C-alpha positions as CSV (number, residue, x, y, z in Angstrom):
1,M,-83.2,95.0,-83.7
2,I,-80.1,93.2,-84.4
3,E,-78.4,94.4,-87.8
4,R,-75.9,92.9,-90.1
5,A,-73.5,95.1,-88.9
6,H,-73.7,93.9,-85.1
7,L,-73.1,90.3,-86.4
8,K,-69.9,91.6,-88.6
9,I,-68.8,93.7,-85.5
10,I,-69.0,90.3,-83.2
11,R,-67.3,87.8,-86.1
12,A,-64.3,90.7,-86.4
13,L,-63.9,90.6,-82.8
14,D,-63.8,87.1,-82.2
15,D,-61.8,86.5,-85.6
16,N,-59.2,89.2,-84.4
17,G,-59.0,89.0,-80.5
18,S,-58.3,93.0,-80.2
19,L,-60.3,96.1,-80.9
20,T,-57.7,97.3,-82.7
21,A,-57.6,94.2,-85.0
22,A,-61.2,94.2,-85.8
23,A,-61.6,98.1,-86.3
24,N,-58.9,97.2,-89.0
25,A,-60.6,94.5,-90.6
26,L,-63.8,96.3,-90.7
27,F,-62.1,99.4,-91.7
28,L,-63.0,101.2,-88.8
29,T,-61.9,103.5,-86.5
30,Q,-61.2,102.1,-82.9
31,P,-63.7,105.2,-81.5
32,A,-66.1,104.3,-84.2
33,L,-65.9,101.1,-83.0
34,S,-66.2,101.1,-79.8
35,H,-68.8,103.2,-79.5
36,Q,-71.2,100.9,-81.7
37,I,-70.4,98.3,-79.4
38,R,-71.7,100.2,-76.4
39,Y,-74.5,101.4,-78.6
40,L,-75.7,97.2,-79.1
41,E,-75.3,96.4,-76.0
42,K,-77.1,99.3,-74.7
43,K,-79.9,98.6,-77.1
44,L,-79.9,94.7,-76.3
45,A,-79.5,95.3,-72.4
46,V,-77.1,92.7,-72.1
47,S,-73.0,92.4,-71.6
48,L,-71.7,91.2,-74.9
49,W,-68.0,91.6,-74.0
50,Q,-65.7,91.9,-71.0
51,R,-62.0,93.3,-71.1
52,E,-59.3,90.8,-70.0
53,G,-56.1,93.6,-70.4
54,R,-56.3,94.2,-74.3
55,Q,-58.1,91.5,-75.1
56,L,-61.7,91.1,-75.3
57,R,-64.0,87.7,-74.0
58,L,-67.4,87.2,-75.1
59,T,-70.1,86.6,-72.4
60,P,-72.5,83.7,-72.7
61,A,-74.8,86.3,-74.3
62,G,-72.1,87.8,-76.7
63,E,-71.2,83.8,-77.6
64,V,-75.1,83.3,-79.0
65,L,-74.7,86.2,-80.8
66,L,-71.4,85.2,-82.2
67,Q,-73.3,81.7,-83.1
68,V,-76.1,83.5,-85.0
69,S,-73.4,85.7,-87.0
70,R,-71.2,82.3,-87.7
71,Q,-75.0,80.8,-89.3
72,V,-76.7,84.1,-90.8
73,L,-73.8,85.8,-92.7
74,P,-72.4,83.4,-94.9
75,V,-76.0,83.1,-96.0
76,L,-76.2,86.8,-96.4
77,E,-73.4,86.8,-98.5
78,Q,-73.8,84.0,-100.3
79,T,-77.2,85.2,-101.4
80,E,-75.8,88.8,-102.4
81,K,-73.2,87.0,-105.2
82,T,-76.1,84.8,-106.1
83,L,-78.5,87.9,-106.9
84,Q,-75.5,89.5,-108.3
85,A,-74.8,87.0,-110.7
86,Y,-78.7,86.7,-111.8
87,G,-78.3,90.4,-112.3
88,E,-74.9,90.2,-114.1
89,G,-76.5,87.5,-116.4
90,R,-74.2,84.3,-115.1
91,Q,-76.5,82.4,-113.1
92,G,-80.1,81.4,-113.5
93,V,-82.3,78.9,-115.6
94,L,-82.1,79.8,-119.2
95,R,-85.5,77.9,-120.4
96,I,-84.9,77.1,-124.1
97,G,-87.7,75.8,-126.5
98,V,-87.1,73.6,-129.6
99,E,-88.9,73.6,-132.7
100,C,-86.9,71.6,-134.8
101,H,-86.3,68.4,-134.3
102,P,-82.8,67.9,-136.1
103,C,-81.7,71.0,-133.7
104,Y,-81.5,68.6,-131.1
105,Q,-78.2,67.6,-132.4
106,W,-77.1,70.7,-132.8
107,L,-78.0,71.8,-129.3
108,K,-76.1,69.2,-127.8
109,G,-72.9,70.4,-129.0
110,I,-73.6,74.4,-127.9
111,L,-75.3,73.5,-124.7
112,A,-72.0,71.8,-123.7
113,D,-70.1,74.7,-124.7
114,F,-72.6,77.3,-123.0
115,L,-72.6,75.4,-119.6
116,V,-68.6,75.6,-119.7
117,T,-68.7,79.3,-120.3
118,L,-71.8,80.1,-117.8
119,P,-70.7,77.4,-115.1
120,A,-73.3,78.6,-112.5
121,M,-76.2,78.2,-115.2
122,D,-78.6,75.8,-115.7
123,V,-80.7,74.7,-118.6
124,D,-84.2,73.5,-119.2
125,I,-85.4,72.1,-122.7
126,V,-88.7,72.6,-123.6
127,N,-90.1,70.9,-126.7
128,K,-93.6,70.2,-126.1
129,F,-96.2,73.0,-125.9
130,Q,-100.1,73.3,-125.1
131,F,-99.9,75.2,-128.5
132,S,-97.0,76.7,-130.1
133,G,-93.6,77.2,-129.2
134,L,-94.2,80.8,-129.8
135,E,-97.1,80.7,-127.6
136,G,-94.9,79.7,-125.0
137,L,-92.3,82.2,-125.3
138,L,-94.9,84.8,-125.3
139,N,-96.6,83.0,-121.7
140,H,-93.1,82.8,-120.7
141,H,-92.9,79.2,-120.4
142,V,-89.7,79.7,-122.2
143,D,-86.9,82.3,-122.6
144,L,-85.4,81.7,-126.1
145,L,-87.1,79.5,-128.5
146,V,-84.8,78.1,-131.5
147,T,-87.0,77.9,-134.4
148,P,-86.6,78.2,-138.1
149,D,-89.7,79.9,-138.9
150,I,-90.2,83.7,-138.5
151,V,-93.9,84.5,-137.2
152,K,-93.9,88.3,-136.6
153,K,-95.3,88.9,-133.2
154,E,-95.2,92.7,-131.1
155,G,-93.0,92.3,-128.6
156,I,-90.5,89.3,-130.1
157,V,-87.6,89.7,-131.3
158,Y,-85.4,87.1,-133.8
159,Q,-81.9,86.6,-134.0
160,S,-80.4,84.3,-136.8
161,L,-78.0,81.4,-135.5
162,F,-76.7,80.3,-139.1
163,D,-77.9,79.6,-142.8
164,Y,-78.3,76.0,-143.9
165,E,-79.4,73.7,-146.7
166,L,-82.2,71.0,-146.7
167,V,-81.2,67.8,-148.8
168,L,-82.2,64.8,-149.3
169,L,-81.3,62.0,-147.6
170,V,-81.7,58.5,-149.7
171,A,-79.9,55.0,-149.3
172,K,-76.6,54.7,-151.7
173,S,-78.5,52.3,-153.4
174,H,-81.2,54.4,-154.5
175,H,-81.4,55.1,-157.7
176,L,-82.1,59.1,-156.9
177,S,-78.9,58.9,-155.0
178,R,-76.8,59.2,-159.0
179,N,-78.7,62.8,-158.9
180,V,-77.0,65.8,-158.3
181,F,-80.3,67.5,-158.0
182,I,-84.0,66.6,-157.8
183,S,-87.3,68.2,-159.2
184,A,-90.3,67.7,-156.9
185,E,-91.8,65.1,-159.3
186,K,-88.8,62.6,-158.5
187,L,-90.5,62.0,-155.1
188,S,-94.1,61.5,-156.6
189,D,-93.4,57.7,-156.1
190,E,-91.4,57.5,-152.9
191,T,-92.4,57.0,-149.3
192,L,-91.1,60.3,-147.6
193,L,-90.1,60.0,-143.7
194,T,-90.9,63.1,-141.7
195,F,-90.7,64.1,-138.2
196,P,-94.5,63.9,-136.6
197,I,-95.5,67.3,-137.4
198,A,-98.1,69.1,-139.9
199,H,-97.4,69.1,-143.2
200,D,-98.0,73.0,-143.2
201,R,-95.2,73.2,-141.4
202,L,-92.6,71.3,-143.2
203,D,-90.4,73.6,-145.9
204,I,-90.2,70.7,-148.1
205,F,-94.6,70.5,-148.5
206,T,-94.9,74.3,-148.1
207,R,-91.7,75.0,-150.6
208,F,-91.2,72.2,-153.2
209,L,-94.3,69.9,-153.3
210,L,-96.9,71.5,-152.8
211,P,-96.6,74.2,-155.4
212,A,-95.9,71.5,-157.9
213,S,-98.9,69.8,-157.0
214,I,-96.8,66.6,-155.4
215,N,-98.3,64.8,-152.6
216,P,-96.1,61.5,-152.0
217,K,-97.2,58.7,-149.7
218,T,-95.4,59.6,-146.2
219,K,-94.8,58.1,-143.3
220,A,-94.1,59.8,-139.8
221,I,-91.3,59.0,-137.6
222,E,-90.4,60.2,-133.8
223,S,-86.6,59.3,-133.4
224,L,-84.3,60.7,-136.0
225,D,-81.9,57.8,-135.8
226,I,-84.3,55.4,-136.2
227,M,-85.7,57.3,-139.8
228,V,-82.0,57.3,-140.9
229,Q,-81.5,53.8,-140.3
230,M,-84.6,53.1,-142.6
231,V,-83.3,55.4,-145.1
232,G,-80.0,53.2,-144.8
233,L,-81.9,49.9,-145.6
234,D,-84.0,51.9,-148.3
235,R,-87.4,51.9,-146.5
236,G,-88.0,55.6,-147.4
237,V,-86.0,58.7,-148.0
238,T,-86.0,61.9,-146.0
239,V,-85.0,65.6,-145.7
240,L,-82.7,66.6,-143.2
241,P,-80.2,70.0,-143.0
242,A,-77.3,69.2,-145.1
243,W,-74.8,69.7,-142.0
244,L,-76.8,67.1,-140.2
245,A,-77.4,64.8,-143.1
246,E,-73.4,65.2,-144.1
247,E,-73.1,63.3,-140.2
248,Y,-74.8,60.5,-141.2
249,C,-73.2,59.8,-144.6
250,Q,-69.8,59.1,-143.1
251,K,-71.6,56.5,-140.7
252,L,-74.0,55.1,-142.6
253,P,-74.6,53.9,-146.5
254,V,-76.7,57.5,-147.2
255,A,-76.2,60.1,-149.6
256,T,-77.4,63.3,-150.1
257,V,-78.8,64.6,-153.2
258,R,-80.3,68.8,-153.6
259,L,-83.4,69.7,-153.8
260,G,-84.2,71.6,-157.0
261,R,-81.6,73.3,-159.1
262,K,-81.0,75.8,-156.5
263,G,-81.4,74.2,-153.3
264,L,-83.6,74.6,-150.8
265,A,-82.3,77.4,-148.0
266,K,-83.1,77.8,-144.4
267,T,-82.0,80.2,-141.6
268,L,-82.2,79.1,-137.9
269,F,-83.1,82.0,-135.4
270,A,-83.3,82.4,-132.0
271,A,-86.6,84.0,-131.1
272,M,-86.8,86.0,-127.2
273,R,-89.0,88.7,-126.0
274,Q,-87.8,92.2,-126.4
275,A,-87.2,92.6,-122.9
276,D,-84.9,90.1,-122.8
277,V,-82.5,91.0,-125.7
278,D,-79.9,92.1,-123.3
279,I,-80.0,89.7,-120.8
280,N,-76.0,88.1,-121.1
281,Y,-76.6,84.3,-120.5
282,I,-79.4,85.1,-123.5
283,Q,-76.4,86.9,-125.7
284,T,-73.6,84.3,-124.8
285,F,-75.8,81.6,-126.0
286,I,-76.7,83.1,-129.0
287,Q,-73.0,83.8,-129.9
288,L,-72.0,80.3,-129.1
289,G,-74.9,79.3,-131.4
290,Q,-73.3,81.2,-134.0
291,Q,-70.3,80.0,-133.9
């Protein structure tokens, strides 16, 4: 059977032109290289080289083997580098699940930094799950889940990315814009624009409105930009992370109002499988997210 070492020998001989130079290139002694050449020819029952003084010339059979070495060795060498990169967490595909609609704005900036830091990596974004993002993580449909909610599950680890505050976004002309903060009752007659998510998964309901027995009119909108445009036109109010709301305040006639005297604090988390915690590219993504 032809081995990789044999292919390396014939390539080295062709590249270097003499037995001595080839032996040096392969970090072998000349007798050791001569022995391997004789062994290979005996094993294949064909002559591969002919001597011409101090030089070696390939026979037709040797030319065939040389062509194979030129084709096969680069593939093997690149495969080894690729597998090493996978093992070191420098190459692969990071499948990111997202359970936070406003987080896409944040994610765009992180992905740019991530792909620059690890140029051999690729990224897939998953936002639609058959059941939930956590189930997608457990079933290996995603490798990392960006979520504002912790659901304790065996084998799942949560790492905090950053803290933020949820704020109410209203048109500058809206009467609520004159308030530093508002109580839940102030929203009873408003149209609350939300993402198409069940109310029991929205903090504005579970932590602010429902405890005060307030259930305002709602309208679900999938597009963040359209939602904020409607707020600017005073067609409703919405709730966003403060860092994102402030970006829109620079571009549109909208303003932020605190939800309650103490505000509505949240933390964004990266959830991953316990077995994947130490993977380099996952930790690189988390570190960039924390910045």
